[in-house]
C-alpha positions in Angstrom: -13.2 -34.8 83.5 -14.3 -32.5 80.6 -10.9 -30.8 80.7 -9.2 -34.2 80.3 -11.4 -35.2 77.4 -10.9 -31.9 75.7 -7.1 -32.2 76.1 -7.2 -35.7 74.7 -9.2 -34.5 71.7 -6.8 -31.6 71.0 -3.8 -34.0 71.2 -5.5 -36.3 68.7 -6.2 -33.5 66.4 -2.6 -32.3 66.5 -1.4 -35.8 65.9 -3.5 -36.1 62.7 -2.3 -32.8 61.4 1.3 -33.9 62.1 0.8 -37.2 60.3 -0.7 -35.4 57.2 2.2 -33.0 57.1 4.6 -35.9 57.5 2.9 -37.8 54.6 3.3 -34.8 52.3 6.9 -34.4 53.3 7.6 -38.1 52.7 6.0 -37.9 49.3 7.6 -34.7 48.0 8.9 -36.2 44.8 5.4 -37.6 44.0 3.9 -34.1 44.5 6.5 -32.5 42.4 6.3 -34.9 39.4 2.5 -35.1 39.4 1.3 -31.7 40.2 4.1 -29.2 39.8 4.6 -30.0 36.1 0.9 -29.4 35.5 1.0 -26.1 37.4 4.1 -25.0 35.5 2.6 -25.9 32.1 -0.6 -24.0 33.1 1.4 -20.9 34.0 3.5 -21.1 30.8 0.3 -21.4 28.7 -1.3 -18.5 30.5 1.8 -16.3 30.1 1.6 -16.5 26.3 -0.2 -13.5 24.8 -2.2 -13.7 21.6 0.6 -11.8 19.9 3.1 -14.5 20.9 0.8 -17.2 19.7 0.2 -15.4 16.4 3.9 -14.9 15.7 4.6 -18.5 16.5 2.0 -19.5 13.9 3.1 -17.4 11.0 6.3 -15.7 12.0 8.7 -18.4 10.7 7.3 -17.9 7.2 8.3 -14.2 7.2 11.4 -13.6 5.1 14.0 -10.9 4.3 14.5 -10.0 0.7 17.8 -8.5 -0.3 17.9 -7.1 -3.9 20.5 -5.9 -6.3 19.8 -3.9 -9.4 22.2 -2.4 -12.0 21.8 1.4 -12.3 23.1 3.1 -15.4 23.7 6.9 -15.4 25.5 9.3 -17.7 28.5 11.2 -16.4 30.5 13.9 -18.2 33.7 12.6 -19.7 36.7 13.4 -17.6 38.5 14.3 -20.9 36.0 16.9 -21.9 37.4 20.4 -22.1 34.1 22.0 -22.9 32.7 24.3 -20.2 29.5 22.9 -18.5 27.3 25.6 -20.0 23.9 24.7 -21.7 24.4 27.7 -24.1 27.2 25.8 -25.8 24.7 23.1 -26.9 22.0 25.6 -27.6 23.9 28.1 -29.8 26.8 26.2 -31.2 25.2 22.7 -31.5 28.0 21.3 -29.4 27.2 18.1 -27.6 29.0 17.4 -24.3 30.6 14.0 -24.4 29.2 11.6 -21.8 30.4 8.4 -20.4 28.0 5.7 -19.2 28.5 4.8 -15.5 27.1 1.7 -13.9 26.6 1.1 -10.2 25.0 -1.6 -8.1 22.1 -0.4 -6.0 21.1 -2.6 -3.1 17.7 -2.7 -1.4 15.8 -4.7 1.2 12.2 -5.6 1.8 10.1 -8.3 3.4 8.0 -11.1 2.2 6.0 -14.1 3.4 5.9 -17.7 2.2 2.4 -18.8 1.4 3.0 -22.1 -0.4 5.8 -24.5 -1.3 8.6 -22.1 -2.0 6.2 -19.4 -3.2 6.9 -15.9 -1.6 4.6 -12.9 -1.7 6.1 -9.4 -1.6 5.6 -5.9 -3.1 6.3 -5.2 -6.7 8.4 -2.2 -5.8 10.7 -4.3 -3.6 11.8 -6.5 -6.5 11.2 -4.1 -9.5 14.1 -4.3 -12.0 16.2 -6.4 -9.6 18.8 -8.7 -11.2 19.6 -10.6 -8.0 17.3 -11.7 -5.1 18.5 -13.3 -1.9 15.8 -14.5 0.4 16.6 -15.1 4.1 14.5 -17.2 6.4 14.1 -16.8 10.1 16.0 -20.0 10.8 19.1 -18.5 9.1 18.8 -20.3 5.7 19.3 -18.2 2.5 18.1 -18.9 -1.0 18.2 -17.3 -4.4 14.8 -16.2 -5.7 13.2 -15.8 -9.1 10.4 -13.3 -9.9 7.5 -15.3 -11.4 5.4 -12.2 -12.0 4.6 -8.7 -10.7 1.9 -6.2 -11.0 2.7 -2.5 -10.3 -0.9 -1.3 -10.1 -1.6 -3.5 -7.1 2.1 -3.5 -6.0 2.3 -7.3 -5.7 5.0 -9.7 -6.8 5.5 -13.5 -6.6 8.9 -15.1 -6.0 9.9 -18.7 -6.4 12.6 -19.9 -4.1 15.4 -21.9 -5.7 16.3 -24.8 -3.5 14.8 -27.6 -1.5 12.4 -27.3 1.5 10.8 -28.0 3.8 9.5 -24.4 3.8 7.5 -22.8 6.6 4.1 -21.6 5.4 1.9 -18.8 6.7 -1.8 -19.3 7.3 -4.0 -17.1 5.1 -7.1 -15.5 6.6 -10.2 -13.8 5.2 -10.0 -10.1 4.8 -13.7 -9.8 4.3 -14.2 -10.8 8.0 -12.1 -8.1 9.6 -13.6 -5.1 11.2 -12.4 -1.6 12.3 -11.0 -2.0 15.8 -9.7 -5.5 15.3 -6.1 -6.2 16.4 -3.5 -5.9 13.6 0.1 -7.3 13.9 2.7 -6.1 11.4 5.7 -8.4 10.9 8.8 -7.5 8.8 12.4 -6.3 8.6 12.4 -2.5 8.9 15.8 -0.9 8.4 17.3 -4.4 8.2 16.1 -5.3 11.7 14.9 -8.9 11.2 11.7 -10.3 12.6 10.4 -7.0 14.0 6.8 -7.1 15.3 4.5 -4.1 15.9 1.0 -4.0 17.2 -2.0 -1.8 16.4 -5.6 -2.0 15.2 -7.5 -1.9 12.0 -8.1 1.8 11.5 -10.2 1.7 8.4 -11.3 -0.7 5.7 -11.6 -0.1 1.9 -9.4 3.1 2.1 -9.2 4.9 -1.1 -5.7 6.4 -0.9 -6.4 8.9 -3.6 -7.7 11.0 -0.7 -4.1 11.3 0.4 -2.9 12.3 -3.1 -1.7 8.8 -4.0 -3.0 7.8 -7.4 -0.8 4.8 -8.4 -2.7 2.2 -6.4 -5.8 0.7 -8.1 -7.4 -1.1 -5.2 -8.7 0.0 -1.8 -6.4 -0.8 1.1 -6.6 -1.7 4.8 -5.5 1.2 7.0 -3.7 0.4 10.3 -1.8 2.2 13.0 0.6 -0.7 13.5 4.0 0.8 12.8 5.3 0.0 9.3 8.6 1.4 8.4 10.9 1.1 5.3 11.9 -2.5 4.9 8.5 -3.7 6.2 7.1 -3.5 2.7 5.9 -6.9 1.5 5.6 -8.4 5.0 2.3 -9.7 6.4 -0.3 -8.0 8.4 -1.7 -10.6 10.8 -4.9 -10.9 12.8 -5.1 -12.0 16.4 -5.1 -15.6 15.3 -1.9 -15.3 13.4 -3.6 -15.4 10.0 -2.4 -13.2 7.1 -5.1 -10.6 6.4 -3.0 -8.2 4.3 0.4 -7.5 2.7 2.0 -4.3 3.9 2.5 -1.9 1.1 2.5 1.7 1.9 3.6 4.2 4.5 2.4 7.7 4.6 5.1 10.3 5.3 4.7 14.0 5.7 1.1 15.1 6.4 -0.8 12.1 7.7 2.5 10.4 8.9 1.9 7.4 11.0 -0.7 5.9 8.6 0.1 2.5 7.2 -1.7 0.5 4.6 -1.9 -3.1 3.5 -3.4 -5.0 0.5 -6.4 -7.1 1.6 -5.4 -10.8 1.4 -8.6 -11.8 -0.5 -7.6 -9.4 -3.3 -4.0 -10.7 -3.0 -5.2 -14.3 -3.6 -6.9 -13.3 -6.9 -3.8 -11.3 -8.1 -1.4 -14.2 -7.2 -3.5 -16.7 -9.1 -3.3 -14.5 -12.3 0.4 -13.9 -11.9 1.1 -17.6 -11.5 -1.0 -18.6 -14.4 -0.4 -15.7 -16.9 2.7 -13.9 -15.4 0.7 -10.7 -15.5 -2.7 -9.2 -14.4 -5.3 -7.8 -16.7 -6.9 -4.6 -15.4 -10.1 -3.8 -17.3 -10.6 0.0 -17.7 -12.9 2.3 -19.6 -10.9 5.5 -19.2 -12.6 7.6 -16.6 -11.7 9.1 -13.2 -14.5 9.1 -10.6 -15.5 11.5 -7.8 -17.6 10.6 -4.7 -19.9 13.5 -4.2 -22.5 13.9 -1.4 -25.8 15.5 -2.4 -26.8 18.2 0.1 -30.4 17.8 -0.8 -30.8 14.1 -0.1 -27.4 13.5 1.7 -26.9 10.5 -0.6 -23.5 9.7 -2.1 -23.3 10.0 -5.9 -20.5 8.8 -8.1 -19.7 11.4 -10.7 -17.4 11.3 -13.7 -14.5 13.7 -13.1 -12.5 13.1 -16.3 -12.7 11.1 -19.5 -9.6 9.9 -21.3 -9.6 11.0 -24.9 -10.0 8.1 -27.4 -10.9 5.7 -24.5 -13.8 3.3 -24.6 -15.7 5.7 -22.3 -15.1 8.6 -24.7 -16.1 6.5 -27.7 -19.4 5.5 -26.0 -20.4 9.1 -25.3 -19.8 9.3 -21.5 -19.2 12.9 -20.4 -17.7 14.7 -17.5 -20.3 15.2 -14.7 -22.3 12.1 -15.7 -23.6 10.3 -12.6 -23.1 6.5 -12.7 -26.0 4.6 -11.2 -25.5 1.0 -12.3 -23.0 -1.2 -14.1 -24.6 -4.3 -15.5 -26.6 -5.6 -12.5 -24.5 -3.9 -9.9 -25.9 -0.7 -8.3 -23.3 1.9 -7.6 -22.8 3.5 -4.2 -19.2 4.5 -4.3 -16.4 4.8 -6.9 -14.8 1.5 -5.9 -18.1 -0.2 -6.9 -17.6 1.0 -10.5 -14.0 -0.4 -10.5 -15.1 -3.7 -9.1 -18.0 -4.0 -11.6 -15.8 -3.2 -14.6 -13.1 -5.7 -13.4 -15.8 -8.3 -13.0 -17.0 -7.7 -16.5 -13.5 -8.2 -18.0 -12.2 -7.0 -21.4 -13.5 -7.5 -24.9 -17.1 -7.8 -23.6 -19.6 -4.9 -23.5 -20.8 -3.6 -20.2 -24.1 -1.8 -19.9 -23.8 1.4 -17.8 -26.8 3.4 -16.6 -26.0 7.1 -16.1 -27.9 10.2 -15.1 -27.3 13.3 -17.2 -29.4 16.5 -16.7 -32.0 14.5 -14.8 -32.3 12.0 -17.6 -31.5 8.3 -17.5 -29.2 7.1 -20.3 -27.9 3.6 -21.1 -24.5 3.3 -22.7 -22.6 0.2 -23.8 -18.8 0.2 -23.2 -16.2 -2.4 -24.0 -13.4 -2.2 -21.4 -9.8 -2.7 -22.4 -6.7 -3.5 -20.5 -5.0 -0.5 -18.9 -1.9 -1.1 -20.9 -3.9 -0.8 -24.1 -5.6 2.3 -22.7 -2.1 4.0 -22.5 -1.4 3.0 -26.1 -4.6 4.8 -27.3 -3.5 8.2 -26.0 
Protein backbone atom coordinates (compact mmCIF):
# COMPACT_ATOMS: atom_id res chain seq x y z
CA UNK A 1 0.00 0.00 0.00
CA UNK A 2 2.78 2.41 1.03
CA UNK A 3 4.75 1.34 -2.03
CA UNK A 4 1.85 2.15 -4.36
CA UNK A 5 1.32 5.55 -2.74
CA UNK A 6 5.00 6.35 -3.06
CA UNK A 7 5.03 5.29 -6.67
CA UNK A 8 1.98 7.43 -7.36
CA UNK A 9 3.66 10.45 -5.70
CA UNK A 10 6.84 9.95 -7.70
CA UNK A 11 4.87 9.71 -10.93
CA UNK A 12 3.01 12.95 -10.13
CA UNK A 13 6.26 14.73 -9.33
CA UNK A 14 7.82 13.65 -12.61
CA UNK A 15 4.71 14.76 -14.47
CA UNK A 16 4.92 18.26 -12.92
CA UNK A 17 8.57 18.58 -13.85
CA UNK A 18 7.76 17.48 -17.40
CA UNK A 19 4.98 20.06 -17.70
CA UNK A 20 7.27 22.84 -16.43
CA UNK A 21 9.97 21.90 -18.95
CA UNK A 22 7.35 21.70 -21.68
CA UNK A 23 6.06 25.14 -20.71
CA UNK A 24 9.54 26.65 -21.06
CA UNK A 25 10.11 24.92 -24.37
CA UNK A 26 6.80 26.19 -25.71
CA UNK A 27 7.62 29.74 -24.61
CA UNK A 28 11.22 29.90 -25.87
CA UNK A 29 10.66 33.07 -27.87
CA UNK A 30 9.14 34.79 -24.86
CA UNK A 31 12.16 33.86 -22.71
CA UNK A 32 14.61 35.02 -25.39
CA UNK A 33 13.01 38.40 -25.99
CA UNK A 34 12.33 39.19 -22.35
CA UNK A 35 15.33 37.90 -20.48
CA UNK A 36 18.10 37.18 -22.93
CA UNK A 37 18.29 40.78 -24.08
CA UNK A 38 18.56 41.95 -20.48
CA UNK A 39 21.31 39.42 -19.78
CA UNK A 40 23.21 40.37 -22.97
CA UNK A 41 23.00 44.08 -22.14
CA UNK A 42 24.24 43.38 -18.63
CA UNK A 43 27.19 41.40 -19.97
CA UNK A 44 28.07 44.12 -22.47
CA UNK A 45 27.92 46.82 -19.78
CA UNK A 46 30.08 44.75 -17.45
CA UNK A 47 32.61 44.03 -20.19
CA UNK A 48 33.43 47.74 -20.66
CA UNK A 49 36.46 48.83 -18.68
CA UNK A 50 36.76 52.32 -17.22
CA UNK A 51 39.36 52.99 -19.93
CA UNK A 52 36.85 52.22 -22.69
CA UNK A 53 34.23 54.41 -21.06
CA UNK A 54 36.74 57.24 -20.64
CA UNK A 55 37.78 57.09 -24.30
CA UNK A 56 34.16 56.97 -25.46
CA UNK A 57 33.55 60.16 -23.48
CA UNK A 58 36.43 62.36 -24.67
CA UNK A 59 38.19 60.35 -27.39
CA UNK A 60 36.16 61.78 -30.32
CA UNK A 61 37.44 65.27 -29.42
CA UNK A 62 41.12 64.27 -29.82
CA UNK A 63 42.52 65.52 -33.14
CA UNK A 64 45.58 65.16 -35.33
CA UNK A 65 47.38 68.38 -36.28
CA UNK A 66 49.49 68.34 -39.46
CA UNK A 67 51.71 71.39 -39.87
CA UNK A 68 53.77 72.94 -42.63
CA UNK A 69 56.40 75.60 -42.10
CA UNK A 70 58.75 77.29 -44.56
CA UNK A 71 62.42 76.86 -43.65
CA UNK A 72 64.99 79.16 -45.18
CA UNK A 73 68.65 78.17 -45.22
CA UNK A 74 71.77 79.48 -46.87
CA UNK A 75 73.64 77.30 -49.30
CA UNK A 76 76.89 77.98 -51.12
CA UNK A 77 76.40 79.13 -54.67
CA UNK A 78 76.95 76.42 -57.23
CA UNK A 79 78.81 78.97 -59.36
CA UNK A 80 81.30 79.80 -56.68
CA UNK A 81 84.91 79.01 -57.55
CA UNK A 82 86.25 80.00 -54.13
CA UNK A 83 87.60 77.22 -51.98
CA UNK A 84 85.56 76.53 -48.89
CA UNK A 85 88.19 77.75 -46.48
CA UNK A 86 87.41 80.20 -43.64
CA UNK A 87 90.88 81.73 -44.01
CA UNK A 88 89.83 83.32 -47.30
CA UNK A 89 87.24 85.38 -45.49
CA UNK A 90 89.49 86.07 -42.52
CA UNK A 91 92.65 87.22 -44.33
CA UNK A 92 91.45 88.43 -47.68
CA UNK A 93 88.06 89.82 -46.78
CA UNK A 94 86.46 87.61 -49.36
CA UNK A 95 82.84 86.70 -48.82
CA UNK A 96 81.64 83.39 -50.12
CA UNK A 97 78.50 83.92 -52.21
CA UNK A 98 75.39 82.27 -50.80
CA UNK A 99 72.07 81.37 -52.26
CA UNK A 100 68.95 81.26 -50.14
CA UNK A 101 67.25 77.87 -50.24
CA UNK A 102 63.72 77.25 -49.09
CA UNK A 103 62.13 73.98 -48.08
CA UNK A 104 58.84 72.89 -46.59
CA UNK A 105 59.12 71.16 -43.22
CA UNK A 106 56.20 69.01 -42.18
CA UNK A 107 55.31 68.12 -38.62
CA UNK A 108 52.56 66.44 -36.68
CA UNK A 109 51.09 66.69 -33.22
CA UNK A 110 47.90 66.16 -31.30
CA UNK A 111 45.22 68.39 -29.85
CA UNK A 112 41.84 68.31 -28.19
CA UNK A 113 38.62 70.23 -28.89
CA UNK A 114 37.39 71.97 -25.73
CA UNK A 115 34.70 74.25 -27.14
CA UNK A 116 32.91 75.15 -30.34
CA UNK A 117 35.75 74.68 -32.84
CA UNK A 118 38.42 75.67 -30.27
CA UNK A 119 41.39 73.29 -30.15
CA UNK A 120 44.08 73.12 -27.47
CA UNK A 121 47.60 71.96 -28.31
CA UNK A 122 51.25 72.71 -27.56
CA UNK A 123 52.90 75.90 -28.75
CA UNK A 124 55.86 73.92 -30.10
CA UNK A 125 53.48 71.93 -32.34
CA UNK A 126 52.24 75.00 -34.21
CA UNK A 127 55.19 77.38 -33.75
CA UNK A 128 55.97 79.28 -37.01
CA UNK A 129 53.58 77.08 -38.98
CA UNK A 130 52.09 78.58 -42.11
CA UNK A 131 49.52 75.86 -42.69
CA UNK A 132 47.52 73.75 -40.24
CA UNK A 133 45.31 70.79 -41.12
CA UNK A 134 43.28 69.37 -38.24
CA UNK A 135 41.93 65.84 -38.59
CA UNK A 136 39.04 64.50 -36.50
CA UNK A 137 38.49 60.91 -35.44
CA UNK A 138 35.45 60.64 -37.74
CA UNK A 139 37.65 61.36 -40.79
CA UNK A 140 36.77 65.03 -41.31
CA UNK A 141 39.63 67.47 -41.94
CA UNK A 142 39.64 71.25 -41.47
CA UNK A 143 42.05 74.14 -41.81
CA UNK A 144 43.05 75.78 -38.56
CA UNK A 145 44.13 79.24 -37.48
CA UNK A 146 46.33 79.95 -34.45
CA UNK A 147 44.52 82.44 -32.22
CA UNK A 148 47.36 82.70 -29.72
CA UNK A 149 50.30 80.83 -28.25
CA UNK A 150 52.53 81.04 -25.20
CA UNK A 151 55.96 79.44 -25.37
CA UNK A 152 56.67 79.65 -21.62
CA UNK A 153 53.74 77.37 -20.80
CA UNK A 154 53.88 75.61 -24.20
CA UNK A 155 50.21 76.17 -24.96
CA UNK A 156 48.44 77.27 -28.12
CA UNK A 157 44.82 77.79 -29.16
CA UNK A 158 43.56 76.98 -32.66
CA UNK A 159 40.25 77.96 -34.27
CA UNK A 160 38.85 75.43 -36.74
CA UNK A 161 37.65 76.87 -40.05
CA UNK A 162 34.37 75.27 -41.01
CA UNK A 163 31.01 74.27 -39.63
CA UNK A 164 30.34 71.81 -36.82
CA UNK A 165 28.94 70.07 -35.01
CA UNK A 166 32.16 69.50 -33.12
CA UNK A 167 32.82 66.86 -30.49
CA UNK A 168 33.95 68.37 -27.19
CA UNK A 169 36.05 66.91 -24.38
CA UNK A 170 35.00 67.22 -20.77
CA UNK A 171 37.43 69.24 -18.64
CA UNK A 172 38.23 68.03 -15.13
CA UNK A 173 39.80 69.60 -12.04
CA UNK A 174 43.56 69.04 -11.77
CA UNK A 175 43.51 70.21 -8.14
CA UNK A 176 41.61 67.05 -7.21
CA UNK A 177 44.03 64.48 -8.66
CA UNK A 178 46.37 62.52 -6.41
CA UNK A 179 49.54 60.52 -6.87
CA UNK A 180 48.54 56.98 -7.80
CA UNK A 181 45.39 57.97 -9.69
CA UNK A 182 44.89 56.43 -13.12
CA UNK A 183 46.16 58.46 -16.08
CA UNK A 184 45.12 57.85 -19.70
CA UNK A 185 47.15 59.51 -22.47
CA UNK A 186 45.48 59.92 -25.88
CA UNK A 187 47.13 61.15 -29.04
CA UNK A 188 48.76 60.32 -32.35
CA UNK A 189 52.36 59.19 -31.74
CA UNK A 190 54.41 58.70 -34.91
CA UNK A 191 51.25 59.38 -36.93
CA UNK A 192 49.38 56.42 -35.41
CA UNK A 193 45.98 57.99 -34.83
CA UNK A 194 43.88 57.51 -31.70
CA UNK A 195 46.55 55.71 -29.67
CA UNK A 196 45.69 55.17 -26.01
CA UNK A 197 48.16 54.39 -23.21
CA UNK A 198 47.54 53.79 -19.52
CA UNK A 199 49.54 54.65 -16.43
CA UNK A 200 49.29 56.47 -13.14
CA UNK A 201 49.95 59.94 -11.82
CA UNK A 202 53.57 59.65 -10.68
CA UNK A 203 54.00 63.11 -9.18
CA UNK A 204 52.23 66.45 -8.87
CA UNK A 205 53.71 69.95 -9.15
CA UNK A 206 56.91 68.60 -10.68
CA UNK A 207 59.53 71.28 -11.17
CA UNK A 208 61.26 70.03 -14.30
CA UNK A 209 64.32 72.22 -13.67
CA UNK A 210 65.43 69.22 -11.58
CA UNK A 211 65.88 67.45 -14.92
CA UNK A 212 67.82 70.34 -16.44
CA UNK A 213 64.77 71.70 -18.30
CA UNK A 214 64.52 75.45 -17.73
CA UNK A 215 62.16 76.65 -20.48
CA UNK A 216 58.91 75.68 -18.71
CA UNK A 217 57.57 78.25 -16.27
CA UNK A 218 54.93 76.14 -14.50
CA UNK A 219 55.01 72.96 -12.47
CA UNK A 220 53.83 69.89 -14.36
CA UNK A 221 52.01 66.62 -13.77
CA UNK A 222 54.34 63.63 -14.05
CA UNK A 223 52.96 60.34 -15.36
CA UNK A 224 54.29 56.98 -16.50
CA UNK A 225 51.63 56.68 -19.21
CA UNK A 226 53.63 56.34 -22.43
CA UNK A 227 53.82 59.61 -24.35
CA UNK A 228 55.80 59.58 -27.59
CA UNK A 229 56.56 62.13 -30.33
CA UNK A 230 53.24 63.11 -31.86
CA UNK A 231 51.40 62.81 -28.54
CA UNK A 232 52.30 66.41 -27.76
CA UNK A 233 49.19 68.54 -27.32
CA UNK A 234 46.90 65.59 -26.69
CA UNK A 235 44.91 65.18 -23.48
CA UNK A 236 45.74 63.33 -20.29
CA UNK A 237 42.47 61.89 -18.96
CA UNK A 238 41.39 60.66 -15.55
CA UNK A 239 39.42 57.45 -15.02
CA UNK A 240 36.16 59.34 -15.70
CA UNK A 241 37.31 60.52 -19.13
CA UNK A 242 37.85 64.13 -18.04
CA UNK A 243 40.85 66.11 -19.29
CA UNK A 244 43.21 66.75 -16.36
CA UNK A 245 46.24 67.84 -18.38
CA UNK A 246 47.72 68.59 -21.80
CA UNK A 247 50.67 66.35 -22.72
CA UNK A 248 53.72 68.48 -23.29
CA UNK A 249 57.06 66.90 -22.52
CA UNK A 250 58.88 63.60 -22.87
CA UNK A 251 62.12 62.95 -21.06
CA UNK A 252 64.73 61.18 -23.20
CA UNK A 253 68.20 60.09 -22.16
CA UNK A 254 68.70 59.87 -18.39
CA UNK A 255 65.26 59.61 -16.86
CA UNK A 256 63.72 58.27 -20.07
CA UNK A 257 60.18 57.03 -19.64
CA UNK A 258 59.09 60.11 -17.73
CA UNK A 259 56.24 62.07 -19.27
CA UNK A 260 54.73 65.40 -18.25
CA UNK A 261 51.47 67.28 -18.75
CA UNK A 262 50.29 70.84 -18.06
CA UNK A 263 47.60 70.83 -15.31
CA UNK A 264 44.22 71.63 -16.84
CA UNK A 265 43.38 74.30 -14.22
CA UNK A 266 46.46 76.25 -15.30
CA UNK A 267 45.53 75.61 -18.94
CA UNK A 268 42.11 77.20 -18.41
CA UNK A 269 43.73 80.41 -17.13
CA UNK A 270 46.23 80.56 -19.99
CA UNK A 271 43.55 79.85 -22.63
CA UNK A 272 41.34 82.66 -21.34
CA UNK A 273 44.23 85.13 -21.65
CA UNK A 274 45.12 83.90 -25.13
CA UNK A 275 41.53 84.20 -26.33
CA UNK A 276 41.12 87.68 -24.86
CA UNK A 277 44.56 89.22 -25.46
CA UNK A 278 46.28 86.87 -27.91
CA UNK A 279 49.20 86.62 -25.47
CA UNK A 280 49.93 85.87 -21.82
CA UNK A 281 51.53 88.29 -19.36
CA UNK A 282 54.13 86.62 -17.13
CA UNK A 283 55.04 88.89 -14.20
CA UNK A 284 58.70 88.48 -13.21
CA UNK A 285 61.11 90.25 -10.84
CA UNK A 286 64.32 88.77 -12.25
CA UNK A 287 65.56 86.10 -9.84
CA UNK A 288 66.25 82.38 -9.92
CA UNK A 289 65.34 80.37 -6.85
CA UNK A 290 66.80 77.39 -5.02
CA UNK A 291 64.92 75.06 -2.69
CA UNK A 292 67.31 74.35 0.17
CA UNK A 293 66.73 72.11 3.19
CA UNK A 294 68.14 73.28 6.51
CA UNK A 295 70.07 70.49 8.25
CA UNK A 296 69.44 72.10 11.63
CA UNK A 297 65.64 72.36 11.47
CA UNK A 298 65.00 70.10 8.43
CA UNK A 299 62.81 72.87 7.05
CA UNK A 300 62.79 73.87 3.39
CA UNK A 301 64.06 77.37 2.61
CA UNK A 302 63.70 79.26 -0.65
CA UNK A 303 66.97 81.01 -1.43
CA UNK A 304 67.82 83.49 -4.19
CA UNK A 305 70.32 81.83 -6.51
CA UNK A 306 70.78 84.59 -9.09
CA UNK A 307 69.65 88.17 -9.64
CA UNK A 308 69.29 89.46 -13.20
CA UNK A 309 71.20 92.76 -13.60
CA UNK A 310 68.97 95.85 -14.00
CA UNK A 311 65.91 93.78 -13.10
CA UNK A 312 63.24 94.92 -10.61
CA UNK A 313 64.79 92.61 -8.01
CA UNK A 314 68.24 94.13 -8.53
CA UNK A 315 66.85 97.67 -8.33
CA UNK A 316 65.03 96.86 -5.08
CA UNK A 317 68.20 95.55 -3.43
CA UNK A 318 67.54 91.80 -3.39
CA UNK A 319 70.81 89.87 -3.22
CA UNK A 320 72.01 86.35 -3.91
CA UNK A 321 71.53 84.05 -0.87
CA UNK A 322 68.59 86.10 0.48
CA UNK A 323 65.91 83.82 1.88
CA UNK A 324 62.36 84.66 0.79
CA UNK A 325 59.85 84.21 3.62
CA UNK A 326 56.73 85.97 2.37
CA UNK A 327 55.33 87.69 -0.72
CA UNK A 328 52.47 90.02 0.15
CA UNK A 329 50.23 87.84 2.37
CA UNK A 330 51.50 84.51 1.02
CA UNK A 331 53.97 82.53 3.13
CA UNK A 332 56.68 80.83 1.09
CA UNK A 333 57.40 77.12 1.46
CA UNK A 334 58.80 76.27 -1.97
CA UNK A 335 60.03 78.17 -5.02
CA UNK A 336 56.76 77.70 -6.93
CA UNK A 337 55.02 79.66 -4.15
CA UNK A 338 57.09 82.71 -5.10
CA UNK A 339 56.22 82.33 -8.79
CA UNK A 340 52.52 81.97 -7.98
CA UNK A 341 52.51 84.98 -5.63
CA UNK A 342 54.32 87.22 -8.13
CA UNK A 343 51.95 86.09 -10.91
CA UNK A 344 48.96 86.80 -8.67
CA UNK A 345 50.31 90.30 -7.91
CA UNK A 346 50.57 91.17 -11.62
CA UNK A 347 52.69 93.85 -13.28
CA UNK A 348 52.93 97.59 -12.63
CA UNK A 349 51.98 97.06 -9.00
CA UNK A 350 54.45 96.86 -6.11
CA UNK A 351 54.71 93.58 -4.18
CA UNK A 352 56.02 93.55 -0.62
CA UNK A 353 58.58 90.79 -0.10
CA UNK A 354 59.87 89.74 3.30
CA UNK A 355 63.41 88.34 3.16
CA UNK A 356 65.94 87.06 5.65
CA UNK A 357 69.53 88.19 5.30
CA UNK A 358 72.24 87.41 7.86
CA UNK A 359 69.57 86.52 10.44
CA UNK A 360 67.84 89.88 9.92
CA UNK A 361 64.35 90.42 8.50
CA UNK A 362 64.08 92.98 5.69
CA UNK A 363 61.04 94.24 3.77
CA UNK A 364 61.55 95.21 0.12
CA UNK A 365 59.05 96.53 -2.40
CA UNK A 366 59.38 95.22 -5.95
CA UNK A 367 57.33 96.08 -9.04
CA UNK A 368 57.17 93.01 -11.34
CA UNK A 369 57.35 93.45 -15.10
CA UNK A 370 56.44 91.15 -17.99
CA UNK A 371 59.17 88.66 -18.87
CA UNK A 372 59.44 90.16 -22.36
CA UNK A 373 60.32 93.52 -20.83
CA UNK A 374 62.77 91.79 -18.51
CA UNK A 375 64.67 90.53 -21.55
CA UNK A 376 64.77 94.08 -22.98
CA UNK A 377 66.40 95.43 -19.82
CA UNK A 378 69.46 93.22 -20.16
